C-alpha positions in Angstrom: 66.2 67.0 132.2 68.5 67.4 129.2 69.2 70.0 126.8 71.2 69.2 123.4 72.5 71.4 122.0 74.3 70.7 118.1 76.1 72.8 116.1 76.1 72.2 112.0 78.4 73.8 109.8 77.9 76.3 106.9 80.5 75.2 103.8 81.0 76.2 100.7 81.8 73.3 98.5 83.9 73.9 95.2 83.9 70.9 93.1 86.7 70.5 90.2 84.8 69.9 87.1 86.4 68.7 83.7 83.9 68.2 80.5 81.3 68.3 82.1 81.6 65.8 84.7 82.9 65.9 88.4 86.6 64.8 88.6 87.2 62.3 91.4 89.4 64.9 92.8 87.4 67.8 94.0 88.4 71.2 95.8 86.2 72.1 98.6 86.4 75.8 99.8 84.9 76.8 103.6 83.7 80.3 104.2 83.6 81.3 107.8 82.3 84.6 108.4 83.2 84.5 112.3 86.7 84.1 111.8 88.3 87.5 110.6 91.4 88.8 109.6 92.4 92.3 109.1 90.2 95.4 108.3 90.6 96.4 104.3 91.7 100.2 103.0 91.4 99.1 99.8 93.0 98.7 96.7 95.1 101.4 94.8 97.5 102.2 91.9 100.1 104.6 91.1 100.9 107.8 88.5 104.2 108.9 88.5 105.9 109.2 85.2 104.1 110.0 81.8 101.4 111.9 83.9 101.5 114.8 81.1 100.2 112.0 78.6 96.7 111.9 80.3 96.0 115.4 79.5 97.4 115.4 76.0 93.8 114.3 74.2 90.8 116.4 73.5 88.3 117.1 76.6 86.0 113.6 75.9 89.3 111.7 75.9 90.5 112.8 78.8 87.3 113.0 80.9 86.7 109.1 79.7 90.4 108.2 81.0 89.5 110.4 84.2 86.7 108.1 84.5 88.4 104.6 83.9 91.1 105.5 86.3 89.4 107.0 89.2 85.5 105.6 89.1 85.3 102.7 86.8 88.2 100.8 88.4 86.8 101.0 91.9 90.4 102.3 93.5 90.4 103.3 96.8 93.7 104.7 97.1 96.0 106.8 94.4 99.5 106.8 94.9 101.2 110.1 93.2 105.1 110.9 92.8 106.3 114.1 94.6 107.2 116.6 91.8 107.6 119.8 94.2 111.2 121.0 93.2 111.1 124.8 92.6 114.6 124.9 91.7 114.1 122.2 89.3 117.1 121.6 87.4 114.8 120.1 84.3 113.7 123.5 82.8 110.3 123.6 84.7 109.2 120.1 83.9 109.1 118.6 87.8 107.1 121.8 88.6 104.7 121.2 85.3 104.4 117.8 86.5 103.6 119.3 90.1 100.9 121.1 88.3 99.7 117.8 86.7 99.5 116.1 90.0 97.0 118.8 91.7 94.3 118.3 88.9 94.9 114.4 88.9 94.1 114.8 92.9 90.9 116.7 92.1 90.0 114.4 89.5 90.2 111.6 91.6 88.5 113.5 94.2 85.2 114.2 91.8 84.9 110.9 90.8 85.5 109.1 94.2 85.0 111.6 97.3 86.4 108.7 99.3 89.5 108.0 97.6 92.8 108.5 99.3 95.8 109.8 98.4 99.2 108.3 99.1 102.1 110.9 98.2 105.6 109.5 98.0 109.0 111.0 97.2 111.5 109.2 95.3 114.5 112.0 96.2 114.7 115.1 98.7 115.2 118.3 96.4 119.3 118.8 94.7 120.3 120.9 97.3 119.8 118.3 100.1 121.9 115.6 98.1 125.1 114.7 98.6 125.7 113.8 95.0 124.0 117.1 94.2 121.2 115.8 91.9 118.0 113.8 92.3 119.2 111.0 90.2 122.1 108.5 91.0 121.6 107.6 94.5 123.7 109.7 96.8 122.3 110.0 100.1 121.1 113.1 102.3 123.5 116.2 102.2 125.9 117.0 105.4 126.2 120.8 106.6 128.9 122.6 107.4 129.6 120.6 110.5 129.8 117.3 109.1 125.8 116.9 110.3 123.4 115.2 108.3 120.7 118.0 107.1 117.7 116.4 108.7 116.2 119.5 110.0 116.5 121.2 106.4 114.9 118.4 105.1 112.1 118.6 107.7 111.6 122.3 106.3 111.4 120.9 103.2 108.3 118.7 103.7 106.7 121.3 105.6 107.1 123.8 102.5 106.0 120.9 100.0 102.5 120.5 102.1 102.3 124.6 102.1 102.4 124.2 98.3 100.6 121.6 97.2 96.8 123.4 96.9 95.2 119.8 98.2 95.6 117.3 101.0 97.5 113.8 100.7 95.6 111.6 103.3 99.4 110.0 103.6 103.0 110.6 103.3 106.4 108.3 102.4 109.0 110.7 102.4 111.3 108.0 100.7 110.7 105.6 98.2 112.7 102.4 98.2 115.6 104.0 100.6 118.2 101.1 100.1 118.0 101.5 96.0 120.1 103.2 94.0 119.1 103.5 90.0 119.6 106.2 87.6 116.1 107.9 88.5 115.5 109.8 91.1 116.8 107.9 94.4 118.2 108.5 97.7 119.8 106.1 100.0 119.1 106.4 103.7 120.5 103.3 106.0 118.1 102.2 108.7 119.9 104.2 111.3 122.3 106.8 110.4 126.0 105.4 109.8 128.9 107.2 109.0 128.4 107.3 104.9 124.5 107.4 104.7 121.7 109.5 106.5 119.4 107.2 108.9 115.8 106.7 107.8 114.4 107.2 111.4 116.3 110.0 112.1 115.1 111.5 109.0 111.5 110.3 109.9 112.0 111.7 113.4 112.7 115.3 112.6 110.1 115.4 109.4 107.1 114.2 111.6 108.0 116.7 114.6 107.9 119.4 112.1 104.5 118.5 110.1 102.7 116.7 113.2 100.9 120.3 114.0 100.1 121.2 110.2 96.8 121.4 109.1 95.5 118.1 108.3 98.9 116.3 108.5 99.2 113.4 106.2 99.7 109.9 108.1 102.9 108.5 107.6 103.6 105.4 105.4 106.9 103.9 105.9 109.5 102.3 104.6 108.4 101.5 101.0 111.6 99.3 100.9 112.4 97.8 98.0 111.7 94.1 99.1 110.7 92.2 102.1 114.0 91.7 103.4 115.0 95.1 103.1 111.7 96.3 104.5 112.4 93.8 107.8 115.9 95.7 108.1 113.9 99.1 107.5 111.1 98.6 109.7 112.3 96.9 112.5 113.3 100.6 113.6 109.9 102.0 112.9 108.1 99.2 115.6 109.1 101.9 118.1 107.7 104.8 116.2 103.6 105.0 116.6 103.5 107.9 114.3 103.6 105.6 111.5 100.3 104.8 110.6 101.4 102.0 108.1 104.3 99.5 107.2 104.8 99.6 103.6 107.1 97.5 101.5 107.1 96.7 98.2 107.5 92.7 96.8 110.3 93.0 94.3 112.3 90.3 95.5 109.5 88.1 94.0 111.8 88.1 90.4 109.5 85.7 88.5 106.5 84.0 88.3 107.9 80.5 89.9 108.9 82.5 93.0 105.2 83.9 93.8 104.1 80.7 95.7 107.9 79.6 97.2 108.3 79.0 100.8 110.6 81.4 100.1 108.2 84.3 99.5 105.4 82.5 101.6 107.9 82.7 104.7 108.6 86.5 104.3 105.0 87.5 103.8 103.8 85.6 107.2 106.7 87.1 108.8 105.2 90.8 107.8 102.0 89.3 109.2 103.4 88.1 112.6 106.0 90.1 113.7 105.1 93.6 112.3 100.9 93.1 113.2 101.1 96.7 115.4 99.8 98.2 112.9 98.1 97.6 109.1 100.3 96.8 106.5 100.3 98.0 102.7 101.8 96.3 99.5 102.4 99.8 98.3 104.3 99.0 94.7 104.7 96.1 92.5 104.2 95.1 89.0 106.2 92.7 86.9 105.7 91.2 83.2 104.0 88.1 85.0 100.9 88.4 83.2 97.4 89.3 84.5 96.7 85.4 86.6 99.9 85.6 87.7 99.6 89.4 89.0 96.1 88.0 91.0 98.7 85.4 92.4 100.5 87.8 93.9 97.3 89.9 95.1 96.0 86.7 97.0 98.9 85.9 98.7 99.8 89.6 99.8 96.0 89.6 101.1 96.2 86.0 102.8 99.6 85.3 103.7 101.0 89.0 105.1 97.4 90.0 105.9 97.9 93.2 103.9 95.2 96.0 104.2 96.0 97.5 100.9 97.5 96.4 97.6 98.8 99.0 95.3 99.7 98.3 91.9 102.5 100.6 90.4 101.5 101.6 86.8 97.7 102.6 86.6 98.8 104.8 83.2 102.1 104.2 81.6 103.7 104.0 78.2 103.0 100.6 76.4 104.3 98.1 78.5 102.9 94.5 79.3 102.6 95.2 82.9 100.8 98.5 82.8 97.0 99.0 83.6 96.4 101.6 80.9 99.1 101.9 78.2 99.3 105.7 77.0 100.5 107.3 74.1 102.3 110.8 73.7 99.3 112.1 72.0 97.2 111.2 74.5 95.3 108.0 72.9 95.1 105.0 75.2 94.2 101.4 75.5 93.1 99.6 78.6 94.9 96.6 78.9 94.7 93.0 81.0 96.0 94.3 84.5 93.2 96.7 85.1 90.8 93.9 85.0 92.8 92.2 87.9 93.1 94.8 90.0 89.2 95.7 89.0 88.4 92.5 90.0 89.0 93.2 93.5 89.0 97.2 93.7 85.4 97.5 92.5 84.0 95.0 94.9 85.9 95.7 97.9 86.6 98.5 99.7 87.6 100.8 103.1 85.9 99.2 105.6 85.8 95.6 104.0 87.1 92.9 106.7 89.0 89.6 104.9 87.2 86.8 105.9 88.2 82.9 106.3 88.3 81.1 103.2 89.6 78.0 103.6 90.7 75.1 101.1 92.4 76.9 97.9 94.6 74.7 95.9 97.5 75.2 94.1 95.1 75.9 90.6 92.2 77.2 92.7 92.8 80.6 95.1 89.5 81.9 96.8 89.4 85.0 99.2 86.9 86.3 100.9 85.4 89.6 102.2 82.6 90.3 104.4 80.8 94.1 104.0 81.2 96.8 106.6 77.6 96.2 106.7 77.5 92.5 106.9 74.9 92.5 104.2 77.5 90.9 101.7 80.1 88.9 101.0 82.7 89.3 97.8 84.5 86.5 96.4 87.2 86.5 94.3 88.3 83.0 92.6 91.7 82.8 90.8 91.4 79.4 88.4 95.4 79.4 87.1 95.1 76.0 86.2 94.5 74.9 82.4 91.5 73.2 83.4 88.0 74.3 84.1 86.9 74.4 87.2 83.6 75.1 89.2 82.1 76.0 92.5 79.3 74.6 94.8 77.9 77.0 97.0 76.0 75.0 99.9 74.5 77.8 101.8 72.0 76.4 104.0 73.6 78.6 107.2 73.1 81.6 104.6 70.6 83.1 103.1 71.7 84.4 99.7 69.7 87.1 98.4 71.2 87.3 95.1 74.3 86.7 93.3 76.6 88.7 90.8 79.1 87.3 89.0 82.2 88.9 86.9 84.6 87.2 84.9 88.0 87.5 83.1 89.4 85.2 80.3 92.4 86.0 77.9 90.9 88.4 75.3 87.2 88.7 76.8 87.5 90.7 80.6 85.4 91.6 83.1 82.4 90.1 81.6 79.3 90.0 83.6 78.0 86.4 84.4 74.4 85.7 83.5 71.7 82.9 85.1 73.7 82.5 88.3 71.8 81.1 91.6 72.9 79.7 94.7 71.8 76.0 93.8 73.6 75.9 90.5 77.3 75.4 89.9 79.4 78.7 89.1 82.1 77.8 86.2 85.6 78.7 86.6 87.3 78.6 82.9 90.9 77.9 82.8 93.4 80.8 83.2 90.3 83.0 84.6 89.2 85.4 87.4 86.0 85.5 88.6 84.4 87.8 91.5 81.2 87.1 93.1 79.3 89.2 94.9 77.0 87.3 97.4 74.1 89.5 98.4 72.6 88.3 102.0 68.9 88.7 102.7 67.6 91.1 105.0 65.8 89.1 107.2 66.2 88.4 111.2 69.2 87.0 112.0 67.9 84.5 114.7 64.9 82.3 113.2 64.0 79.7 115.9 61.6 76.9 114.7 59.1 74.7 116.7 59.0 71.6 114.5 58.4 73.4 111.3 57.0 76.4 112.6 58.7 79.6 113.0 58.8 81.5 116.2 58.1 85.2 115.8 61.2 87.3 116.2 62.2 90.4 115.0 65.6 91.1 117.2 69.0 89.6 117.5 67.5 87.9 120.7 64.9 85.5 120.7 63.1 85.2 124.0 61.1 81.4 125.1 60.1 82.6 128.3 58.1 80.4 129.7 59.6 77.4 128.3 57.6 74.8 129.0 59.4 71.8 127.9 57.5 68.6 127.3 59.1 65.4 126.9 60.9 64.9 123.7 60.5 68.3 122.0 62.8 69.8 119.6 63.4 73.5 118.2 66.2 74.2 115.5 67.2 77.8 116.5 69.4 79.2 113.1 71.9 82.1 113.6 71.8 83.5 109.4 73.5 86.6 109.8 77.7 86.9 109.7 78.0 88.1 113.3 77.3 86.9 116.8 73.2 86.5 117.7 72.5 86.0 121.2 70.0 83.8 122.7 68.2 83.6 125.8 66.8 80.3 127.3 64.7 81.3 130.5 63.4 79.3 133.5 66.5 76.3 132.9 65.9 74.3 135.8 69.4 74.3 136.9 71.5 77.5 137.9 74.6 77.9 135.1 77.2 79.0 137.6 80.6 77.9 137.3 82.9 76.7 140.3 85.6 77.1 138.0 86.7 78.1 134.6 87.3 75.4 132.0 88.5 76.0 128.9 89.8 73.6 126.2 91.1 74.6 122.2 91.6 71.9 119.7 91.8 72.6 116.1 90.4 75.8 116.5 87.3 74.9 118.1 86.9 76.3 121.6 85.1 75.9 124.5 85.2 78.5 127.6 83.0 79.5 130.9 82.3 82.6 132.3 81.1 83.2 135.8 77.9 84.7 134.9 76.5 82.7 132.1 77.8 80.2 129.6 78.5 80.6 126.1 80.9 79.3 123.7 82.0 80.3 120.4 83.0 77.5 117.6 84.1 77.5 114.3 82.6 76.4 110.8 82.6 72.7 110.7 82.5 71.8 114.4 79.5 69.7 116.0 79.1 71.0 119.7 76.5 68.9 122.3 75.6 70.7 125.4 74.1 68.5 128.4 72.5 70.2 131.1 70.7 68.2 134.1 69.9 69.1 137.5 72.9 69.1 139.7 71.0 68.3 142.9 72.2 65.2 145.0 68.9 64.6 145.2 68.6 63.4 142.0 71.8 61.9 141.8 73.0 64.0 138.9 74.9 66.3 137.7 75.9 69.2 135.1 78.6 68.4 132.4 79.7 69.9 129.2 80.6 67.6 126.3 82.2 69.2 123.4 82.8 67.2 120.0 84.9 67.9 116.8 83.8 66.6 113.9 86.2 65.0 111.3 84.3 64.1 108.2 82.0 61.6 109.2 83.7 60.6 112.8 83.1 62.7 116.0 85.9 62.7 118.7 85.5 64.0 122.2 87.3 67.3 123.4 86.3 67.8 127.0 83.9 66.2 129.0 83.0 66.4 132.9 83.2 70.0 133.8 81.5 70.4 136.8 79.0 73.1 137.4 77.5 74.1 140.5 73.7 73.7 141.5 72.0 76.7 143.4 68.5 78.5 141.9 66.9 78.7 138.7 68.6 81.2 136.6 68.8 82.3 132.7 71.2 80.9 130.4 72.6 83.2 128.1 73.7 81.6 124.3 76.0 83.6 122.3 76.1 81.8 119.0 78.9 82.3 116.1 77.1 83.8 112.9 75.9 81.4 109.9 75.2 78.5 111.8 72.4 76.0 113.1 71.5 75.2 116.8 69.4 72.2 117.5 67.5 72.2 120.7 66.4 68.6 121.7 64.7 68.8 125.1 63.8 65.6 127.3 62.5 64.8 130.4 64.9 62.4 132.4 62.7 60.7 135.1 
């Protein structure tokens, strides 16, 4: 007797469309919810300078601005600059901004109780600076014995936390520790040198002082100014487990041409590969690239570096080309295009979402995908940077889509809700556009078993086909429509499913492996697997074997065969099926 299990794939095809006709060069995008990458914390933006402008309008204007910043944008993270300097040399300006920080933190939490706050500092107070100035570089001051004042810096941070009036979720004690500028800066070397204080020595002292503080924030480091500097600083932090997050900036992307350069991509992949011991966040970046190129930076950081969070630099700022909200000194404001770039991600991808594999992006069309924590929706963000319109076709046979929602931005017409979407029709991507598509998955049993065209009822993840009376040439089709693994239990299999040995083969992501108490296999989308069972007794002169095939277009390639199993008493066989795939079970009797 033979049982043939055939694997079919869930594929999302994106067709390149020109002038309403499908062009010869088509883009094919494959969504693989079973291939999961980083868990997201979300998207954020920073408020630092020009914060006082926010509260110079009337009450109605302020309320609308807070709504835009903290609710409508969908932000999960707010980055605030430290302004606690009680001995301020600026005539109290810093402490005034410290009070505005408290108001902003309260407004953000009121609009979104789940928003998290990263509190970053640009400099210690003047008394702890070698140059006696929060600005213009300098390093940590030394005491009378010539030792850097790490303990005094740690005491300062205890004082900061005691006087905030609110609790930050994350703390970065020094922004861009290798950077010198006319604004607030302080230079640290990765480890102490004769000329500069050591970042790790300062971090050790600060953490030792605050770790038992009520609601101690999680540490983020080093927020280095560029990726090469990040490698130098954070190599030292690999041995500091109290740092919860690797933080960095990507200002080494100096122009739009560098966004996709091999240097940039290699550096991002190094972050993913060498610093994967904890989540990594891109915590500050903006340049005057324009809103489409900003989206490209976000996409690459998520897909190449596996960033769990992306924080934009200028949430509200004086009018510039790269601010999300342009503020006037009288409190008037204008929502600018970068706001919508961030909103395309932040409004529909939140903490707990998981980035899933979406293969097939091209130089012009970039698509990333995110699975909700409940696994009931998938968010796709598609960027078309090209000058030609494209379209996305959804082939959703293995994924039950209950509804589609879409939001699209083109120059001058941002974040518009799309209408008339359905899973059977192409989704247009205009030239120079960003499109967010939310796929709502049907709430139905994830395992559906059919005998011919007749559904075998089942309301659980495990489907029982017992007793299984197998006629000649009878076919069952088993479909897993969920995004998670499901279990199919086949009973009364006329053979033992116990391995003499474990065997494994891996070929282009297609994995075949065995376990002593049953059998199952994990397959990627786009693979076809064929499982053959026969009675292994010598009397029938037959053996049990497993054969796997990988599908290449219209061809098949055998990758494993003649894996011998032992014969024994009749037992159950358990098949764990990867999400969103089909199993065709054809049962035939060999006489």
